[in-house]
C-alpha positions as CSV (number, residue, x, y, z in Angstrom):
1,X,164.2,34.5,138.6
2,X,164.4,35.8,135.0
3,X,163.3,39.4,134.7
4,X,160.3,40.5,132.6
5,X,161.4,42.3,129.4
6,X,159.1,45.3,128.9
7,X,159.4,46.9,125.5
8,X,157.3,50.0,125.9
9,X,158.3,51.5,122.5
10,X,155.7,51.4,119.9
11,X,156.2,49.1,116.8
12,X,154.4,49.5,113.5
13,X,152.9,46.5,111.8
14,X,155.7,46.7,109.3
15,X,158.3,46.5,112.0
16,X,156.5,43.5,113.6
17,X,156.4,41.5,110.5
18,X,159.8,42.3,109.1
19,X,163.3,41.0,109.6
20,X,162.4,37.3,109.3
21,X,160.4,37.3,112.5
22,X,158.0,34.3,113.0
23,X,154.8,34.4,115.1
24,X,153.0,31.4,116.4
25,X,149.7,31.3,118.2
26,X,150.0,28.5,120.8
27,X,148.2,25.3,119.8
28,X,145.5,25.6,122.4
29,X,145.0,29.4,122.5
30,X,141.5,30.7,121.9
31,X,140.1,30.3,118.5
32,X,139.5,33.1,116.1
33,X,136.2,34.8,117.2
34,X,135.9,38.2,115.6
35,X,132.7,39.0,113.8
36,X,131.4,41.7,111.5
37,X,131.2,44.1,114.3
38,X,134.9,44.0,115.0
39,X,135.8,43.8,111.2
40,X,133.8,46.9,110.5
41,X,135.3,48.8,113.5
42,X,138.8,48.1,112.3
43,X,137.9,49.0,108.7
44,X,136.3,52.3,109.8
45,X,139.3,53.1,111.9
46,X,141.6,52.5,109.0
47,X,139.6,54.5,106.6
48,X,139.4,57.4,109.1
49,X,143.1,57.2,109.5
50,X,143.7,57.3,105.7
51,X,141.3,60.2,105.1
52,X,142.9,63.6,104.1
53,X,142.3,65.0,107.6
54,X,142.9,61.7,109.4
55,X,145.2,60.9,112.2
56,X,148.9,60.1,111.5
57,X,148.4,56.6,113.0
58,X,146.1,54.2,114.7
59,X,146.9,52.5,118.0
60,X,146.1,48.8,118.0
61,X,146.8,48.2,121.7
62,X,149.1,45.8,123.6
63,X,150.8,42.7,122.2
64,X,152.2,40.2,124.7
65,X,154.8,37.9,123.1
66,X,156.9,35.2,124.5
67,X,160.4,34.4,123.0
68,X,163.7,32.9,124.0
69,X,165.6,33.8,120.8
70,X,164.2,37.2,119.7
71,X,163.2,35.6,116.3
72,X,160.4,33.2,117.1
73,X,157.5,34.5,119.1
74,X,154.5,33.0,120.7
75,X,151.5,35.3,120.7
76,X,150.2,35.3,124.3
77,X,147.8,38.2,123.8
78,X,146.8,39.9,120.6
79,X,146.1,36.9,118.3
80,X,142.7,38.2,117.2
81,X,144.2,41.5,115.9
82,X,147.2,39.9,114.2
83,X,145.0,37.2,112.5
84,X,142.5,39.8,111.3
85,X,145.3,42.1,109.9
86,X,146.8,39.1,108.0
87,X,143.3,38.3,106.6
88,X,142.9,41.9,105.5
89,X,146.3,41.9,103.7
90,X,145.4,38.5,102.0
91,X,142.1,40.1,100.8
92,X,144.2,42.8,99.1
93,X,146.4,40.2,97.5
94,X,143.3,38.4,96.2
95,X,142.2,41.7,94.5
96,X,145.6,42.0,92.9
97,X,145.4,38.4,91.8
98,X,142.2,39.2,90.0
99,X,144.0,41.9,88.1
100,X,146.7,39.4,87.1
101,X,144.1,36.9,86.0
102,X,142.4,39.6,83.9
103,X,145.7,40.5,82.2
104,X,146.0,43.9,83.8
105,X,149.7,44.8,84.1
106,X,150.3,41.1,84.7
107,X,154.1,41.2,85.3
108,X,154.1,44.3,87.4
109,X,151.2,43.1,89.6
110,X,152.9,39.8,90.1
111,X,155.9,41.6,91.4
112,X,153.7,43.7,93.7
113,X,151.9,40.7,95.0
114,X,155.1,38.7,95.6
115,X,156.7,41.6,97.4
116,X,153.7,42.2,99.6
117,X,153.4,38.5,100.3
118,X,157.1,38.1,101.2
119,X,156.9,41.1,103.5
120,X,153.8,40.4,105.4
121,X,152.5,36.9,104.8
122,X,155.5,34.7,104.1
123,X,157.5,33.0,101.3
124,X,155.3,31.0,98.9
125,X,157.1,28.0,97.2
126,X,156.2,28.4,93.5
127,X,156.1,24.7,92.9
128,X,154.3,23.3,95.9
129,X,152.5,26.5,96.8
130,X,153.4,25.7,100.4
131,X,154.0,28.8,102.4
132,X,156.8,29.3,105.0
133,X,154.5,31.6,106.9
134,X,155.3,34.6,109.2
135,X,152.1,33.8,111.2
136,X,151.0,30.3,112.4
137,X,147.6,30.0,114.0
138,X,146.2,27.6,116.6
139,X,145.2,24.0,116.0
140,X,141.6,24.8,114.9
141,X,142.5,27.8,112.6
142,X,145.8,27.0,111.0
143,X,144.7,24.4,108.4
144,X,142.2,26.8,106.8
145,X,144.6,29.7,107.0
146,X,147.6,27.9,105.5
147,X,145.8,25.7,103.0
148,X,143.2,28.1,101.6
149,X,143.6,31.8,102.7
150,X,147.4,32.1,102.3
151,X,147.6,30.5,98.8
152,X,144.4,32.5,97.8
153,X,142.3,29.4,97.1
154,X,138.6,29.8,97.6
155,X,137.7,28.1,100.9
156,X,135.0,25.5,101.0
157,X,131.5,26.4,102.4
158,X,130.9,23.1,104.1
159,X,132.7,20.9,106.6
160,X,134.3,23.8,108.5
161,X,134.3,24.5,112.2
162,X,132.5,27.6,113.5
163,X,135.8,29.4,113.9
164,X,136.9,28.5,110.4
165,X,133.6,29.9,109.0
166,X,134.3,33.2,110.8
167,X,137.8,33.3,109.2
168,X,136.3,32.6,105.7
169,X,133.6,35.2,106.2
170,X,136.2,37.7,107.4
171,X,138.2,37.2,104.2
172,X,135.1,37.5,102.1
173,X,134.0,40.7,104.0
174,X,137.4,42.4,103.6
175,X,137.7,41.3,100.0
176,X,134.3,43.0,99.3
177,X,135.3,46.2,101.1
178,X,138.7,46.4,99.5
179,X,137.1,45.9,96.0
180,X,134.4,48.5,96.6
181,X,136.8,51.1,98.0
182,X,139.9,50.6,95.7
183,X,139.0,48.3,92.8
184,X,137.2,50.7,90.5
185,X,140.4,52.0,88.8
186,X,141.8,48.5,88.3
187,X,145.3,49.6,89.3
188,X,147.5,47.3,91.4
189,X,149.5,50.3,92.6
190,X,146.4,51.5,94.4
191,X,146.1,48.2,96.3
192,X,149.8,48.2,97.1
193,X,149.7,51.8,98.3
194,X,146.8,50.9,100.7
195,X,148.9,48.2,102.3
196,X,152.0,50.4,102.3
197,X,150.1,53.1,104.1
198,X,148.5,51.0,106.8
199,X,151.5,48.9,107.8
200,X,153.3,52.1,108.7
201,X,150.4,53.7,110.5
202,X,149.0,50.8,112.6
203,X,151.1,50.5,115.7
204,X,151.2,48.4,118.8
205,X,152.9,48.4,122.2
206,X,154.9,45.2,122.3
207,X,155.8,43.5,125.6
208,X,158.1,40.5,125.3
209,X,158.6,37.9,128.0
210,X,160.7,34.8,128.3
211,X,158.3,32.4,129.9
212,X,154.6,31.9,130.9
213,X,155.1,32.9,134.5
214,X,156.4,36.3,133.5
215,X,153.6,36.6,131.0
216,X,151.1,36.1,133.8
217,X,152.8,38.8,135.8
218,X,152.5,41.1,132.8
219,X,148.7,40.4,132.7
220,X,148.4,41.2,136.4
221,X,150.4,44.4,136.1
222,X,148.5,45.7,133.1
223,X,145.1,44.7,134.5
224,X,145.9,46.6,137.7
225,X,146.4,49.7,135.5
226,X,143.1,49.3,133.9
227,X,144.3,47.5,130.7
228,X,142.1,44.5,130.3
229,X,144.2,41.6,129.2
230,X,143.1,38.0,129.8
231,X,145.3,35.4,131.4
232,X,142.6,32.8,130.6
233,X,144.2,31.8,127.3
234,X,147.6,31.5,129.0
235,X,146.3,29.1,131.6
236,X,144.3,27.1,129.0
237,X,147.4,26.7,126.8
238,X,149.5,25.5,129.7
239,X,146.9,22.9,130.9
240,X,146.1,21.6,127.4
241,X,149.8,21.3,126.6
242,X,150.2,18.9,129.6
243,X,147.4,16.7,128.4
244,X,148.6,16.8,124.8
245,X,152.2,15.9,125.7
246,X,151.1,12.9,127.8
247,X,148.3,11.6,125.6
248,X,148.0,12.9,122.1
249,X,144.3,11.9,121.8
250,X,142.2,14.2,119.6
251,X,138.9,13.0,121.1
252,X,140.2,13.7,124.6
253,X,141.5,17.1,123.7
254,X,138.2,18.0,122.0
255,X,136.2,16.9,125.0
256,X,138.4,19.0,127.2
257,X,138.1,21.9,124.8
258,X,134.3,21.8,124.9
259,X,134.2,21.6,128.7
260,X,136.7,24.5,129.0
261,X,134.7,26.7,126.6
262,X,131.5,25.9,128.4
263,X,133.2,27.1,131.6
264,X,134.5,30.3,130.1
265,X,131.2,30.9,128.4
266,X,129.4,30.6,131.7
267,X,131.8,32.9,133.5
268,X,133.1,35.3,130.8
269,X,136.8,35.4,129.7
270,X,137.5,38.5,131.8
271,X,135.9,37.1,134.9
272,X,137.6,33.7,134.6
273,X,140.9,34.6,136.3
274,X,139.0,36.0,139.3
275,X,136.9,32.8,139.4
276,X,140.0,30.6,139.2
277,X,141.7,32.4,142.1
278,X,138.5,32.2,144.2
279,X,138.0,28.6,143.3
280,X,141.6,27.7,144.1
281,X,141.5,29.6,147.4
282,X,138.3,27.9,148.4
283,X,140.2,24.5,148.4
284,X,143.9,25.3,149.0
285,X,146.2,27.6,150.9
286,X,145.6,31.3,150.2
287,X,147.3,32.6,147.0
288,X,147.4,36.1,145.7
289,X,146.6,36.9,142.0
290,X,150.3,37.6,141.2
291,X,151.4,34.1,142.4
292,X,148.4,32.1,141.1
293,X,149.9,30.9,137.8
294,X,153.2,30.0,139.5
295,X,151.4,27.8,142.1
296,X,149.2,26.1,139.5
297,X,152.3,25.3,137.4
298,X,153.9,23.7,140.6
299,X,150.8,21.7,141.5
300,X,149.3,20.7,138.2
301,X,151.8,18.6,136.4
302,X,150.0,15.6,134.8
303,X,146.8,14.7,133.0
304,X,145.1,13.5,136.2
305,X,145.7,16.8,138.0
306,X,144.5,18.7,134.9
307,X,141.2,16.8,134.7
308,X,140.7,17.0,138.5
309,X,141.1,20.8,138.3
310,X,138.6,20.9,135.5
311,X,136.1,18.8,137.4
312,X,136.5,21.0,140.5
313,X,136.0,24.2,138.5
314,X,132.9,22.8,136.9
315,X,131.5,22.0,140.4
316,X,132.0,25.6,141.5
317,X,131.2,27.5,138.4
318,X,127.4,27.7,138.8
319,X,127.5,29.0,142.4
320,X,130.3,31.5,141.6
321,X,128.4,32.8,138.5
322,X,125.3,33.2,140.7
323,X,126.9,35.0,143.7
324,X,126.7,38.5,142.2
325,X,123.0,37.9,141.2
326,X,120.4,37.8,144.0
327,X,117.7,37.0,141.4
328,X,119.4,33.8,140.3
329,X,117.1,30.7,140.6
330,X,119.8,28.9,142.6
331,X,118.9,30.9,145.7
332,X,116.1,30.5,148.2
333,X,114.1,33.5,149.4
334,X,116.3,34.1,152.5
335,X,119.5,33.5,150.5
336,X,118.4,36.1,147.9
337,X,118.1,38.7,150.6
338,X,121.6,38.0,152.0
339,X,123.2,37.8,148.5
340,X,121.5,41.2,147.7
341,X,123.0,42.7,150.8
342,X,126.5,41.5,150.0
343,X,126.1,42.9,146.5
344,X,124.9,46.2,147.9
345,X,127.9,46.4,150.3
346,X,130.3,45.5,147.4
347,X,131.9,42.7,149.3
348,X,133.5,39.9,147.3
349,X,136.3,38.8,149.6
350,X,133.9,36.3,151.1
351,X,133.3,34.3,147.8
352,X,135.9,31.6,148.5
353,X,134.3,30.9,151.8
354,X,130.9,30.7,150.3
355,X,132.1,28.3,147.6
356,X,133.5,26.0,150.2
357,X,130.4,26.2,152.4
358,X,128.1,25.5,149.5
359,X,129.9,22.3,148.7
360,X,130.2,21.1,152.3
361,X,127.3,22.5,154.4
362,X,123.7,21.7,154.5
363,X,121.4,24.3,152.8
364,X,120.2,25.5,156.2
365,X,123.8,25.9,157.5
366,X,124.8,27.6,154.2
367,X,122.0,30.1,154.7
368,X,123.1,30.8,158.3
369,X,126.6,31.4,157.1
370,X,125.4,33.8,154.3
371,X,123.5,35.8,157.0
372,X,126.6,35.9,159.2
373,X,128.8,37.1,156.3
374,X,126.3,39.9,155.5
375,X,126.3,41.0,159.1
376,X,130.1,40.9,159.3
377,X,130.3,42.9,156.1
378,X,128.0,45.6,157.5
379,X,129.9,45.8,160.8
380,X,133.4,45.4,159.4
381,X,133.3,46.9,155.9
382,X,130.5,49.4,155.8
383,X,130.5,50.9,159.4
384,X,134.0,50.0,160.6
385,X,135.8,50.5,157.2
386,X,138.5,48.1,158.4
387,X,141.2,46.6,156.1
388,X,139.7,44.2,153.6
389,X,143.1,42.3,153.2
390,X,143.0,41.1,156.8
391,X,139.4,40.0,156.3
392,X,140.2,38.2,153.1
393,X,142.8,36.0,154.7
394,X,140.4,35.0,157.5
395,X,137.7,34.0,155.0
396,X,140.2,32.0,152.8
397,X,141.7,30.2,155.9
398,X,138.2,29.1,156.9
399,X,137.4,28.1,153.4
400,X,140.4,25.8,153.2
401,X,139.6,24.2,156.5
402,X,136.0,23.6,155.5
403,X,137.2,22.0,152.3
404,X,139.4,19.7,154.2
405,X,136.4,18.6,156.3
406,X,137.5,20.3,159.6
407,X,134.2,22.1,159.9
408,X,131.0,20.6,158.5
409,X,128.4,22.8,160.2
410,X,127.8,26.5,160.7
411,X,127.9,26.2,164.4
412,X,131.4,24.6,164.4
413,X,132.8,27.1,161.9
414,X,131.4,30.5,163.0
415,X,133.8,31.0,165.9
416,X,136.6,31.2,163.3
417,X,135.2,34.5,162.1
418,X,135.4,36.2,165.5
419,X,138.5,38.3,164.6
420,X,136.7,40.1,161.8
421,X,133.5,40.6,163.8
422,X,133.7,44.0,165.6
423,X,132.3,43.7,169.0
424,X,129.4,45.7,170.2
425,X,131.4,48.5,171.7
426,X,133.6,48.8,168.6
427,X,130.6,48.7,166.4
428,X,128.6,51.3,168.4
429,X,131.6,53.6,168.6
430,X,132.2,53.5,164.8
431,X,128.4,53.8,164.0
432,X,128.1,56.8,166.3
433,X,130.7,58.7,164.3
434,X,129.7,57.4,160.8
435,X,129.2,59.8,157.9
436,X,127.8,58.6,154.5
437,X,127.6,60.9,151.6
438,X,124.2,60.3,150.0
439,X,125.4,62.1,146.8
440,X,126.9,58.7,146.0
441,X,124.3,56.1,144.8
442,X,125.9,53.2,146.7
443,X,126.0,55.1,150.0
444,X,122.5,56.5,149.5
445,X,121.1,53.0,149.1
446,X,122.9,51.7,152.2
447,X,121.6,54.6,154.2
448,X,118.0,53.8,153.1
449,X,118.7,50.1,154.0
450,X,119.9,50.8,157.5
451,X,117.2,53.4,158.3
452,X,114.4,51.1,157.2
453,X,115.8,48.2,159.1
454,X,116.0,50.3,162.3
455,X,112.4,51.4,161.6
456,X,111.4,47.8,161.4
457,X,113.2,47.0,164.6
458,X,111.4,49.7,166.6
459,X,108.0,49.6,165.0
460,X,107.7,46.0,163.8
461,X,106.6,47.2,160.4
462,X,108.5,46.1,157.2
463,X,108.9,48.6,154.4
464,X,110.5,48.1,151.0
465,X,113.6,50.3,151.4
466,X,113.9,50.5,147.6
467,X,110.4,51.9,147.2
468,X,110.1,55.1,145.3
469,X,107.4,56.3,147.7
470,X,110.0,57.2,150.3
471,X,113.0,59.5,150.4
472,X,115.9,60.1,152.7
473,X,115.3,63.4,154.6
474,X,118.3,65.4,155.7
475,X,117.1,67.2,158.8
476,X,119.8,69.8,158.4
477,X,119.2,70.4,154.7
478,X,121.8,70.0,152.0
479,X,121.1,73.5,150.8
480,X,119.9,75.4,154.0
481,X,118.2,78.8,153.8
482,X,117.6,81.0,156.8
483,X,116.7,79.4,160.1
484,X,119.9,77.3,160.4
485,X,122.2,79.9,161.9
486,X,123.1,77.5,164.7
487,X,125.5,75.7,162.3
488,X,128.6,77.5,161.2
489,X,130.4,76.4,158.1
490,X,132.6,73.9,159.9
491,X,129.7,72.4,161.8
492,X,127.6,72.2,158.6
493,X,130.3,70.2,156.9
494,X,130.7,67.8,159.9
495,X,127.0,67.3,160.5
496,X,125.2,67.1,157.1
497,X,126.0,63.5,156.2
498,X,126.1,62.1,159.7
499,X,123.6,59.2,160.1
500,X,122.0,61.0,163.0
501,X,121.0,63.8,160.6
502,X,119.0,61.5,158.3
503,X,115.6,59.9,158.5
504,X,113.0,58.5,156.1
505,X,109.9,60.3,154.9
506,X,107.2,60.1,152.2
507,X,108.2,61.6,148.9
508,X,105.2,64.0,148.9
509,X,106.1,65.2,152.4
510,X,109.7,65.6,151.5
511,X,108.8,67.9,148.6
512,X,106.7,70.2,150.9
513,X,109.4,70.4,153.6
514,X,112.1,71.6,151.2
515,X,114.7,73.6,153.2
516,X,112.4,74.9,156.0
517,X,113.8,75.5,159.5
518,X,113.6,72.9,162.2
519,X,110.6,74.3,163.9
520,X,108.5,73.8,160.7
521,X,110.0,70.4,160.1
522,X,109.3,69.3,163.7
523,X,105.6,69.6,163.2
524,X,105.6,67.5,160.1
525,X,107.9,64.9,161.7
526,X,105.5,64.4,164.5
527,X,102.8,63.3,162.1
528,X,105.0,60.8,160.2
529,X,104.1,57.1,159.9
530,X,107.7,56.2,160.8
531,X,108.6,55.9,164.5
532,X,112.2,56.9,163.9
533,X,111.0,60.1,162.2
534,X,108.3,60.9,164.8
535,X,110.8,60.6,167.6
536,X,112.8,63.5,166.1
537,X,109.9,65.8,166.5
538,X,108.8,64.5,169.9
539,X,112.3,64.6,171.5
540,X,113.9,67.7,170.1
541,X,113.0,71.4,170.5
542,X,116.0,72.4,168.4
543,X,118.5,70.7,166.0
544,X,122.2,71.2,166.4
545,X,125.4,69.2,166.4
546,X,124.8,67.9,169.9
547,X,121.3,66.7,169.1
548,X,122.5,64.9,166.0
549,X,125.2,63.2,168.0
550,X,122.6,62.1,170.6
551,X,120.3,60.7,167.9
552,X,123.1,58.9,166.2
553,X,124.1,57.2,169.4
554,X,120.5,56.0,169.8
555,X,120.6,54.7,166.2
556,X,123.8,52.9,167.0
557,X,122.2,51.2,170.0
558,X,119.4,49.9,167.8
559,X,121.8,48.8,165.0
560,X,123.8,46.8,167.6
561,X,120.8,44.6,168.2
562,X,119.8,44.3,164.5
563,X,123.2,43.4,162.9
564,X,124.2,40.8,165.5
565,X,125.6,37.3,165.5
566,X,124.6,35.8,168.8
567,X,127.4,33.1,168.7
568,X,130.0,35.9,168.5
569,X,128.5,38.4,170.9
570,X,129.6,36.9,174.2
């Protein structure tokens, strides 16, 4: 397989646009979408850089380019920045053109304008005024760019697409800023110096690849390192190019474009690759992120397959978009609770299974599966802390089989999850040793959740575990004063965040207890409205590592009965 060419050296804008290099934004790449917020950010960054005490340069981020000849490049990621910089330079050329029109150093300014145009925009034929451009935009942006902006002809106000209006406004906005900042002296050299300065101080990290598959791998590698690049545009361009090649029908392309943008708008550009993988794995054999684009290229090869993929994605988009949001109107009351628990646990590996089940199961069976997935997540992920990769494969395998119609009910499918359902003995053993640091907000909320559910189990009374009326009480305090000599330093570290050392109590009571010794706390515990808290006072004369372990084993026994799937427990 061809290797990925990583060029990690920085290149200035001058270096990018020089030496006869040509850049093309693929036909179906995302339209120009920057607004005044982004224009202003870039302008402020440039002005700060050019100030007497400014930085020596400004970093513009990554550019991902595709090329087979090192002269012609497709812009896979970075089109918004390159387009905006080109518009900025054209706005400077417009201001120089006004000087020429007004007879200010006409010949010298013509030379400046021509030199800047040839260096950064492209060669303009003096007879036809047709440009041989250095940058070619996508199908919805290129006509306005080449026919109006590049030859410095005032663009029309009507009959433009939304994205074209943005480009026209960007040109007008930069034109105004350039004129206000540099136009008062009516000196073309000032405009030329502005461009000369910024093209050497704006720099990018350029990564060049030789095909789309390697481009996708670049996205995955950089995203794993925290650099948010989107593979959404890459996929769109591939799929649309198939349809375009097999049927050059503008109406069909426009309809597809509208449906695609509706999908991306519903899910978000950054979330779309995750959705695509989850969607694909809910219907097909398990694929990792790094292999997804390769598999799609192999499977989706004609117009029919493209439109079928689009229909399938539209079918799954609403449920996927709702899965992280318990409050979504899509869910019933019971489903809201289970979705909320999955969100609290931070478990997303189950999403492909839930997509498949939502399509194929009855609402009642889907709710049962949601409950089962929440319980498994609590046993497997939260208490057991087992490997999520193994769990993910099980979920995806079942999702594929449900999609194929092998399982159409909860009762027929649930046994397939037995390998990721820790049995009672495994669960009790893990629970009995579990520590959860309540200094972390996620862990603190989960501790409240499990303590209140155990309280409901033993007392029959339901409390809102998110209520601000109650607090977690660390029986051995987080900051103990005198009266806790039974814990040496090592025992304190090992005992403080054990589940057996925690209970629930009213906020007002918690404040009065403070860091008192156990004998003082014991009297208060015995008056508590909570059964699990009263038991501490009733059953313990002292509080030490052994008593914490005893109580935690009791909590584990209760938890075993609460977070239980009867079909998998025998």
